[in-house]
C-alpha positions, 0 to 999 in steps of 0.5 A: 667897816667897823668891827667894834669888838676889837676897839680899845677905850682910845678907839671908842673915844675917837669914833665919830659914831660913838661920839655922836651917841654920847654927845647927841643921843638919838633913838636909833643910835641908843638902840644900836649901842644898847644892843651892842653892849648886851651882845658884847658884855665883856666890852661894856667896861671899855664902852663905859670908860670911853663914855665917861671921858667924852662926858667929862669934856662935854662943853655947855651948850648956850648962845654965848662964845666961850671965854678964856675962863670957860676954856680954863675951867673945861681944861681943869675938868678934863684933867681931873676926870681923866685921872679919876674915872670913879663915877657910878658904875664905871670901872677905872681904866687900866693904868698902863703907861702906854694906854694912858699916853694914847688916851691922853692924846685922844682927850686932847683931840676930843677936847678940841672937837667938843668945843668945835662940835658945840660951836658949830651946833650953835651956829648951824649956818656956818660953812664947813668948806674944809670938811669932806661933807657938811650938814646945816639946818635952818628953820625947816630946811636941811642942806647937805654938801658932799665933798667926799669921794663917795656917795652920801645916803640921805633918807627923806621924811617921806621915806624916799632915798637920795644918794648924793654924789661927790661935789654935789649939794642937796636942800630938803625940808625936815618934813614935807607939807602941802601938795608937793614934795620939793628938793633942790639939787646942785650937782648929781644925785640918784633918787628912789622916790616913795610912791605917793600919787597924790603928792608929786615929788619935784627936783629943782635944779639951776635950769630944769625941773623934774616931777615924779610920782614914784620912781628911780632916776638920776639927775645930773645938774653938774656945773659947766655941762648939760643938765641931764635926767635918766630914768631907771624905773617908773615915769617922770616929766621934765621941763625948763625952769623958765617954761610955764607951758604944760604942753612942753613938759617932756615925759620919760619912761625907763631907759629914756633920758633928756639933756638940756644945754643952756647954750642952745636952750633946747631939750633933747631926748633919746634912749639910754643904751648904757646908763651913766651910773653912779658907779660902773654899770650900776643899772645893769648890776644883777643882785641875784644871790645863792648862799652868797657870803654877806661880805660879797653882797655888801661889797656889791651894793657899795660898789653899785651905789658908790656908798659905804656900809658899816657892819660888825664883820665878826658878827655877820662876816660868816653869814650868807644870803640867798635871793633876788633883789635886782628890782628892789630900791636901795632901801628895800635891798638893805631891808632884805639883806638885814632880814636875811641875817636877822639884823637892823639898820639905820642911816647916820651921817650919810652912811648905812650902818647894819647892826 
């Protein structure tokens, strides 16, 4: 959880969220940093200096490979701007030797990162097998691979939310069109689907298909084990991919599950006594708070969904929240918490950021 108030210039230039805002600004990230600077005017100089460094190493975005001459020109440009930051409305960084050594190290790292960022941005289908998670974008399809040790939060175009579990992949369209909302899952994911009776939501996996109108449920299609669907709220129907008969769809209601074993090709339903949660006892976690410290609430949500929520500890650390959010979806839980402390939030890079 970042407390940006404690950041020096070298911290900003190495922060992923800050880098994304400078190099690829979006409406949500711009709103966050504009608000943060207004609320922390004494830090504006550091933000602007860090921004100047990042802009100085920005690599041109085209469809050509970078030549040796390109790299040499970029290196010269970085060195020049690292020494002279007297851009319009930018105050030079304090010239203490220790700080310059740290900033120089940051520039060296960021120079490599900037080249990599633009290279992979131009080649969206390149696989990032060594990174904790990756996102690739095709014409109208986004693919997310979660190789981290925690869940990644994905908000779909219709407002539905997916917590993609570790070692899992999700493919979904940028925008849903037509008479269905379809996604493809490999591994395990927790779904909270926005209700729309006119347009069913369908989850495809290797062996089974799950169809819902609006509900929360877990689909576990991890390799080398039974495929399983567990329903928390609402109603879903499940069937084998190779079975076209409508009469063979299995209906699940809350606290019901179905398991499909590829070896026997049979579907088995039963009652769930204890949900196989994303984290320990997620389904039975009660979110009832009475003047509960903000920090404790965030920790409970993080633990329940196995996700990370970033916020300014100095700003919100001493606030408290009262209310019952047990029956709310993850998205609604965060909205409630934010409203209680007069904050807002967005989802960026699989993490929830409250500001």
